[in-house]
N, CA, C and O atoms as CSV, one atom per row, in Angstrom:
chain,resi,resn,atom,element,x,y,z
A,1,GLU,N,N,-3.194,9.374,-30.779
A,1,GLU,CA,C,-1.827,9.334,-31.240
A,1,GLU,C,C,-0.865,9.850,-30.155
A,1,GLU,O,O,0.225,9.304,-29.978
A,2,LEU,N,N,-1.268,10.888,-29.443
A,2,LEU,CA,C,-0.395,11.432,-28.392
A,2,LEU,C,C,-0.168,10.421,-27.274
A,2,LEU,O,O,0.942,10.305,-26.755
A,3,LEU,N,N,-1.210,9.694,-26.905
A,3,LEU,CA,C,-1.048,8.694,-25.853
A,3,LEU,C,C,-0.139,7.559,-26.301
A,3,LEU,O,O,0.643,7.043,-25.503
A,4,ALA,N,N,-0.230,7.170,-27.550
A,4,ALA,CA,C,0.658,6.130,-28.073
A,4,ALA,C,C,2.111,6.615,-28.034
A,4,ALA,O,O,3.014,5.848,-27.701
A,5,ARG,N,N,2.329,7.873,-28.373
A,5,ARG,CA,C,3.678,8.439,-28.304
A,5,ARG,C,C,4.162,8.522,-26.860
A,5,ARG,O,O,5.325,8.243,-26.570
A,6,ALA,N,N,3.262,8.908,-25.957
A,6,ALA,CA,C,3.623,8.979,-24.537
A,6,ALA,C,C,3.984,7.592,-24.003
A,6,ALA,O,O,4.917,7.446,-23.213
A,7,GLU,N,N,3.242,6.583,-24.440
A,7,GLU,CA,C,3.542,5.214,-24.022
A,7,GLU,C,C,4.932,4.796,-24.495
A,7,GLU,O,O,5.709,4.228,-23.728
A,8,ALA,N,N,5.240,5.076,-25.753
A,8,ALA,CA,C,6.551,4.716,-26.302
A,8,ALA,C,C,7.673,5.432,-25.544
A,8,ALA,O,O,8.705,4.830,-25.247
A,9,LEU,N,N,7.472,6.701,-25.236
A,9,LEU,CA,C,8.488,7.457,-24.487
A,9,LEU,C,C,8.650,6.921,-23.067
A,9,LEU,O,O,9.770,6.782,-22.576
A,10,ALA,N,N,7.544,6.623,-22.418
A,10,ALA,CA,C,7.611,6.090,-21.054
A,10,ALA,C,C,8.323,4.741,-21.032
A,10,ALA,O,O,9.066,4.439,-20.099
A,11,MET,N,N,8.094,3.939,-22.056
A,11,MET,CA,C,8.784,2.649,-22.139
A,11,MET,C,C,10.290,2.845,-22.337
A,11,MET,O,O,11.096,2.107,-21.769
A,12,ARG,N,N,10.665,3.842,-23.144
A,12,ARG,CA,C,12.085,4.125,-23.344
A,12,ARG,C,C,12.738,4.599,-22.052
A,12,ARG,O,O,13.843,4.176,-21.712
A,13,VAL,N,N,12.049,5.474,-21.340
A,13,VAL,CA,C,12.579,5.974,-20.069
A,13,VAL,C,C,12.739,4.830,-19.081
A,13,VAL,O,O,13.742,4.743,-18.372
A,14,GLU,N,N,11.745,3.954,-19.041
A,14,GLU,CA,C,11.807,2.806,-18.139
A,14,GLU,C,C,13.055,1.961,-18.430
A,14,GLU,O,O,13.752,1.532,-17.510
A,15,LYS,N,N,13.322,1.734,-19.700
A,15,LYS,CA,C,14.510,0.952,-20.064
A,15,LYS,C,C,15.794,1.681,-19.689
A,15,LYS,O,O,16.746,1.061,-19.214
A,16,LEU,N,N,15.826,2.986,-19.899
A,16,LEU,CA,C,17.025,3.761,-19.568
A,16,LEU,C,C,17.287,3.794,-18.069
A,16,LEU,O,O,18.429,3.669,-17.626
A,17,ILE,N,N,16.224,3.962,-17.294
A,17,ILE,CA,C,16.364,4.052,-15.840
A,17,ILE,C,C,16.583,2.682,-15.214
A,17,ILE,O,O,17.284,2.543,-14.211
A,18,GLY,N,N,15.971,1.676,-15.824
A,18,GLY,CA,C,16.138,0.322,-15.316
A,18,GLY,C,C,15.192,-0.046,-14.191
A,18,GLY,O,O,15.458,-0.976,-13.430
A,19,GLU,N,N,14.087,0.680,-14.082
A,19,GLU,CA,C,13.082,0.329,-13.075
A,19,GLU,C,C,11.695,0.661,-13.622
A,19,GLU,O,O,11.559,1.513,-14.500
A,20,PRO,N,N,10.674,-0.007,-13.105
A,20,PRO,CA,C,9.311,0.215,-13.605
A,20,PRO,C,C,8.865,1.666,-13.457
A,20,PRO,O,O,9.174,2.337,-12.472
A,21,SER,N,N,8.138,2.122,-14.454
A,21,SER,CA,C,7.689,3.502,-14.506
A,21,SER,C,C,6.216,3.635,-14.117
A,21,SER,O,O,5.338,3.050,-14.751
A,22,TYR,N,N,5.966,4.401,-13.082
A,22,TYR,CA,C,4.592,4.710,-12.693
A,22,TYR,C,C,3.910,5.519,-13.791
A,22,TYR,O,O,2.715,5.350,-14.037
A,23,ASN,N,N,4.660,6.391,-14.446
A,23,ASN,CA,C,4.083,7.186,-15.534
A,23,ASN,C,C,3.586,6.301,-16.668
A,23,ASN,O,O,2.577,6.615,-17.301
A,24,LEU,N,N,4.275,5.209,-16.931
A,24,LEU,CA,C,3.815,4.276,-17.950
A,24,LEU,C,C,2.478,3.675,-17.531
A,24,LEU,O,O,1.586,3.522,-18.364
A,25,ALA,N,N,2.328,3.338,-16.274
A,25,ALA,CA,C,1.051,2.804,-15.782
A,25,ALA,C,C,-0.069,3.815,-16.004
A,25,ALA,O,O,-1.177,3.440,-16.387
A,26,CYS,N,N,0.210,5.080,-15.770
A,26,CYS,CA,C,-0.800,6.123,-15.971
A,26,CYS,C,C,-1.186,6.252,-17.440
A,26,CYS,O,O,-2.364,6.396,-17.764
A,27,VAL,N,N,-0.203,6.202,-18.321
A,27,VAL,CA,C,-0.486,6.282,-19.758
A,27,VAL,C,C,-1.321,5.077,-20.189
A,27,VAL,O,O,-2.256,5.216,-20.977
A,28,LEU,N,N,-0.987,3.914,-19.678
A,28,LEU,CA,C,-1.767,2.712,-20.003
A,28,LEU,C,C,-3.202,2.852,-19.514
A,28,LEU,O,O,-4.138,2.441,-20.201
A,29,ALA,N,N,-3.378,3.427,-18.336
A,29,ALA,CA,C,-4.725,3.646,-17.808
A,29,ALA,C,C,-5.517,4.592,-18.694
A,29,ALA,O,O,-6.696,4.359,-18.961
A,30,LEU,N,N,-4.879,5.646,-19.144
A,30,LEU,CA,C,-5.559,6.614,-20.008
A,30,LEU,C,C,-5.961,6.004,-21.348
A,30,LEU,O,O,-6.884,6.488,-22.004
A,31,GLN,N,N,-5.268,4.944,-21.752
A,31,GLN,CA,C,-5.602,4.239,-22.984
A,31,GLN,C,C,-6.586,3.097,-22.728
A,31,GLN,O,O,-6.928,2.352,-23.646
A,32,ASP,N,N,-7.036,2.963,-21.490
A,32,ASP,CA,C,-7.958,1.908,-21.069
A,32,ASP,C,C,-7.380,0.510,-21.309
A,32,ASP,O,O,-8.085,-0.411,-21.721
A,33,LYS,N,N,-6.095,0.383,-21.043
A,33,LYS,CA,C,-5.412,-0.911,-21.114
A,33,LYS,C,C,-5.283,-1.435,-19.686
A,33,LYS,O,O,-4.204,-1.444,-19.094
A,34,GLU,N,N,-6.424,-1.870,-19.160
A,34,GLU,CA,C,-6.497,-2.215,-17.736
A,34,GLU,C,C,-5.511,-3.308,-17.328
A,34,GLU,O,O,-4.800,-3.152,-16.336
A,35,ALA,N,N,-5.458,-4.397,-18.067
A,35,ALA,CA,C,-4.565,-5.494,-17.685
A,35,ALA,C,C,-3.104,-5.041,-17.693
A,35,ALA,O,O,-2.332,-5.394,-16.801
A,36,ASP,N,N,-2.735,-4.261,-18.703
A,36,ASP,CA,C,-1.359,-3.758,-18.784
A,36,ASP,C,C,-1.066,-2.770,-17.663
A,36,ASP,O,O,0.016,-2.790,-17.075
A,37,CYS,N,N,-2.026,-1.913,-17.372
A,37,CYS,CA,C,-1.867,-0.948,-16.284
A,37,CYS,C,C,-1.703,-1.670,-14.948
A,37,CYS,O,O,-0.818,-1.345,-14.157
A,38,MET,N,N,-2.569,-2.654,-14.712
A,38,MET,CA,C,-2.505,-3.415,-13.466
A,38,MET,C,C,-1.143,-4.097,-13.327
A,38,MET,O,O,-0.546,-4.069,-12.252
A,39,ALA,N,N,-0.654,-4.702,-14.397
A,39,ALA,CA,C,0.646,-5.370,-14.362
A,39,ALA,C,C,1.772,-4.365,-14.097
A,39,ALA,O,O,2.704,-4.652,-13.346
A,40,GLN,N,N,1.678,-3.199,-14.716
A,40,GLN,CA,C,2.709,-2.172,-14.524
A,40,GLN,C,C,2.708,-1.650,-13.092
A,40,GLN,O,O,3.767,-1.456,-12.495
A,41,LEU,N,N,1.522,-1.425,-12.546
A,41,LEU,CA,C,1.445,-0.966,-11.152
A,41,LEU,C,C,2.016,-2.020,-10.203
A,41,LEU,O,O,2.667,-1.679,-9.215
A,42,GLN,N,N,1.778,-3.284,-10.497
A,42,GLN,CA,C,2.328,-4.361,-9.671
A,42,GLN,C,C,3.855,-4.364,-9.752
A,42,GLN,O,O,4.535,-4.555,-8.744
A,43,LYS,N,N,4.382,-4.155,-10.946
A,43,LYS,CA,C,5.840,-4.068,-11.104
A,43,LYS,C,C,6.393,-2.910,-10.280
A,43,LYS,O,O,7.435,-3.038,-9.637
A,44,CYS,N,N,5.690,-1.782,-10.305
A,44,CYS,CA,C,6.119,-0.624,-9.518
A,44,CYS,C,C,6.106,-0.948,-8.029
A,44,CYS,O,O,7.022,-0.575,-7.296
A,45,LYS,N,N,5.075,-1.635,-7.593
A,45,LYS,CA,C,4.990,-2.022,-6.180
A,45,LYS,C,C,6.185,-2.881,-5.793
A,45,LYS,O,O,6.832,-2.641,-4.774
A,46,GLU,N,N,6.467,-3.881,-6.615
A,46,GLU,CA,C,7.568,-4.800,-6.321
A,46,GLU,C,C,8.922,-4.103,-6.343
A,46,GLU,O,O,9.831,-4.491,-5.609
A,47,ALA,N,N,9.064,-3.076,-7.180
A,47,ALA,CA,C,10.332,-2.349,-7.298
A,47,ALA,C,C,10.454,-1.194,-6.311
A,47,ALA,O,O,11.514,-0.579,-6.197
A,48,GLY,N,N,9.364,-0.899,-5.595
A,48,GLY,CA,C,9.403,0.204,-4.648
A,48,GLY,C,C,9.214,1.565,-5.292
A,48,GLY,O,O,9.574,2.583,-4.701
A,49,THR,N,N,8.657,1.601,-6.494
A,49,THR,CA,C,8.446,2.875,-7.186
A,49,THR,C,C,6.970,3.287,-7.214
A,49,THR,O,O,6.601,4.253,-7.881
A,50,LEU,N,N,6.146,2.557,-6.496
A,50,LEU,CA,C,4.718,2.862,-6.440
A,50,LEU,C,C,4.476,4.001,-5.454
A,50,LEU,O,O,4.967,3.952,-4.326
A,51,PRO,N,N,3.731,5.022,-5.859
A,51,PRO,CA,C,3.410,6.100,-4.913
A,51,PRO,C,C,2.552,5.588,-3.753
A,51,PRO,O,O,2.043,4.468,-3.791
A,52,ASP,N,N,2.403,6.411,-2.741
A,52,ASP,CA,C,1.611,5.997,-1.586
A,52,ASP,C,C,0.113,6.012,-1.909
A,52,ASP,O,O,-0.305,6.457,-2.978
A,53,ALA,N,N,-0.673,5.518,-0.964
A,53,ALA,CA,C,-2.122,5.360,-1.154
A,53,ALA,C,C,-2.813,6.689,-1.430
A,53,ALA,O,O,-3.729,6.751,-2.251
A,54,VAL,N,N,-2.389,7.740,-0.762
A,54,VAL,CA,C,-3.005,9.054,-0.976
A,54,VAL,C,C,-2.838,9.481,-2.430
A,54,VAL,O,O,-3.782,9.957,-3.061
A,55,HIS,N,N,-1.653,9.310,-2.942
A,55,HIS,CA,C,-1.390,9.672,-4.343
A,55,HIS,C,C,-2.226,8.805,-5.288
A,55,HIS,O,O,-2.860,9.320,-6.209
A,56,LEU,N,N,-2.224,7.507,-5.061
A,56,LEU,CA,C,-2.972,6.595,-5.932
A,56,LEU,C,C,-4.457,6.941,-5.952
A,56,LEU,O,O,-5.092,6.932,-7.006
A,57,ASN,N,N,-4.997,7.242,-4.789
A,57,ASN,CA,C,-6.433,7.545,-4.688
A,57,ASN,C,C,-6.805,8.929,-5.195
A,57,ASN,O,O,-7.989,9.261,-5.264
A,58,SER,N,N,-5.827,9.733,-5.548
A,58,SER,CA,C,-6.134,11.074,-6.053
A,58,SER,C,C,-5.605,11.305,-7.468
A,58,SER,O,O,-5.743,12.402,-8.010
A,59,ASP,N,N,-5.007,10.291,-8.060
A,59,ASP,CA,C,-4.452,10.444,-9.405
A,59,ASP,C,C,-5.577,10.366,-10.439
A,59,ASP,O,O,-6.194,9.312,-10.591
A,60,PRO,N,N,-5.852,11.453,-11.145
A,60,PRO,CA,C,-6.955,11.453,-12.111
A,60,PRO,C,C,-6.741,10.484,-13.272
A,60,PRO,O,O,-7.704,10.086,-13.927
A,61,ASP,N,N,-5.508,10.108,-13.532
A,61,ASP,CA,C,-5.244,9.147,-14.605
A,61,ASP,C,C,-5.822,7.777,-14.275
A,61,ASP,O,O,-6.153,7.004,-15.175
A,62,LEU,N,N,-5.941,7.480,-12.996
A,62,LEU,CA,C,-6.382,6.161,-12.556
A,62,LEU,C,C,-7.843,6.121,-12.118
A,62,LEU,O,O,-8.318,5.085,-11.652
A,63,VAL,N,N,-8.555,7.225,-12.261
A,63,VAL,CA,C,-9.920,7.324,-11.752
A,63,VAL,C,C,-10.831,6.209,-12.271
A,63,VAL,O,O,-11.749,5.794,-11.562
A,64,GLY,N,N,-10.607,5.730,-13.452
A,64,GLY,CA,C,-11.430,4.663,-14.010
A,64,GLY,C,C,-11.291,3.339,-13.293
A,64,GLY,O,O,-12.092,2.427,-13.496
A,65,TYR,N,N,-10.279,3.232,-12.456
A,65,TYR,CA,C,-10.019,1.972,-11.753
A,65,TYR,C,C,-10.273,2.055,-10.244
A,65,TYR,O,O,-10.112,1.059,-9.539
A,66,TYR,N,N,-10.658,3.200,-9.754
A,66,TYR,CA,C,-10.849,3.385,-8.313
A,66,TYR,C,C,-11.767,2.334,-7.701
A,66,TYR,O,O,-11.542,1.915,-6.566
A,67,ASP,N,N,-12.782,1.902,-8.417
A,67,ASP,CA,C,-13.753,0.963,-7.855
A,67,ASP,C,C,-13.411,-0.500,-8.122
A,67,ASP,O,O,-14.142,-1.393,-7.692
A,68,ARG,N,N,-12.317,-0.754,-8.819
A,68,ARG,CA,C,-11.934,-2.135,-9.137
A,68,ARG,C,C,-11.333,-2.795,-7.902
A,68,ARG,O,O,-10.531,-2.172,-7.207
A,69,PRO,N,N,-11.702,-4.041,-7.613
A,69,PRO,CA,C,-11.124,-4.739,-6.449
A,69,PRO,C,C,-9.599,-4.800,-6.483
A,69,PRO,O,O,-8.956,-4.631,-5.447
A,70,TRP,N,N,-9.013,-5.038,-7.650
A,70,TRP,CA,C,-7.555,-5.139,-7.715
A,70,TRP,C,C,-6.901,-3.809,-7.347
A,70,TRP,O,O,-5.842,-3.782,-6.720
A,71,PHE,N,N,-7.546,-2.697,-7.747
A,71,PHE,CA,C,-6.981,-1.386,-7.442
A,71,PHE,C,C,-7.106,-1.097,-5.948
A,71,PHE,O,O,-6.171,-0.588,-5.331
A,72,LYS,N,N,-8.252,-1.421,-5.372
A,72,LYS,CA,C,-8.431,-1.217,-3.928
A,72,LYS,C,C,-7.404,-2.022,-3.141
A,72,LYS,O,O,-6.862,-1.533,-2.150
A,73,ASP,N,N,-7.131,-3.257,-3.573
A,73,ASP,CA,C,-6.121,-4.069,-2.902
A,73,ASP,C,C,-4.737,-3.453,-3.035
A,73,ASP,O,O,-3.959,-3.448,-2.081
A,74,LEU,N,N,-4.433,-2.936,-4.213
A,74,LEU,CA,C,-3.147,-2.295,-4.440
A,74,LEU,C,C,-2.984,-1.068,-3.541
A,74,LEU,O,O,-1.934,-0.869,-2.931
A,75,VAL,N,N,-4.026,-0.259,-3.469
A,75,VAL,CA,C,-3.986,0.939,-2.623
A,75,VAL,C,C,-3.808,0.549,-1.156
A,75,VAL,O,O,-3.016,1.156,-0.436
A,76,ALA,N,N,-4.542,-0.455,-0.728
A,76,ALA,CA,C,-4.432,-0.908,0.662
A,76,ALA,C,C,-3.011,-1.388,0.971
A,76,ALA,O,O,-2.496,-1.159,2.065
A,77,SER,N,N,-2.392,-2.047,0.008
A,77,SER,CA,C,-1.037,-2.537,0.242
A,77,SER,C,C,0.002,-1.429,0.164
A,77,SER,O,O,1.101,-1.567,0.701
A,78,ALA,N,N,-0.342,-0.320,-0.509
A,78,ALA,CA,C,0.588,0.802,-0.626
A,78,ALA,C,C,0.713,1.553,0.685
A,78,ALA,O,O,1.772,2.100,0.995
A,79,GLY,N,N,-0.360,1.581,1.452
A,79,GLY,CA,C,-0.313,2.252,2.742
A,79,GLY,C,C,-0.018,3.744,2.603
A,79,GLY,O,O,-0.261,4.350,1.559
A,80,ALA,N,N,0.507,4.309,3.668
A,80,ALA,CA,C,0.788,5.739,3.703
A,80,ALA,C,C,2.092,6.085,2.992
A,80,ALA,O,O,2.322,7.246,2.653
A,81,GLY,N,N,2.934,5.108,2.768
A,81,GLY,CA,C,4.198,5.351,2.095
A,81,GLY,C,C,4.644,4.105,1.381
A,81,GLY,O,O,4.086,3.024,1.569
A,82,VAL,N,N,5.655,4.267,0.563
A,82,VAL,CA,C,6.147,3.126,-0.226
A,82,VAL,C,C,7.104,2.308,0.608
A,82,VAL,O,O,7.632,1.302,0.133
């Protein structure tokens, strides 16, 4: 229930700020919503709100995806900075 509430709040913040939320991607990952998380991270990349590779590779929220090819590609494209 807490993760569902966190997702709803992150979505509201995203709408208020007007740019993709990395925190929403993390909440989606914690709920094991891989396709949604992947799409959200891609939106963050395109908007310039994606953290750098070091952050991505050390974020415990995303640990379940570290070995996924799509995640490795995302990290590689993130480089040392956004």
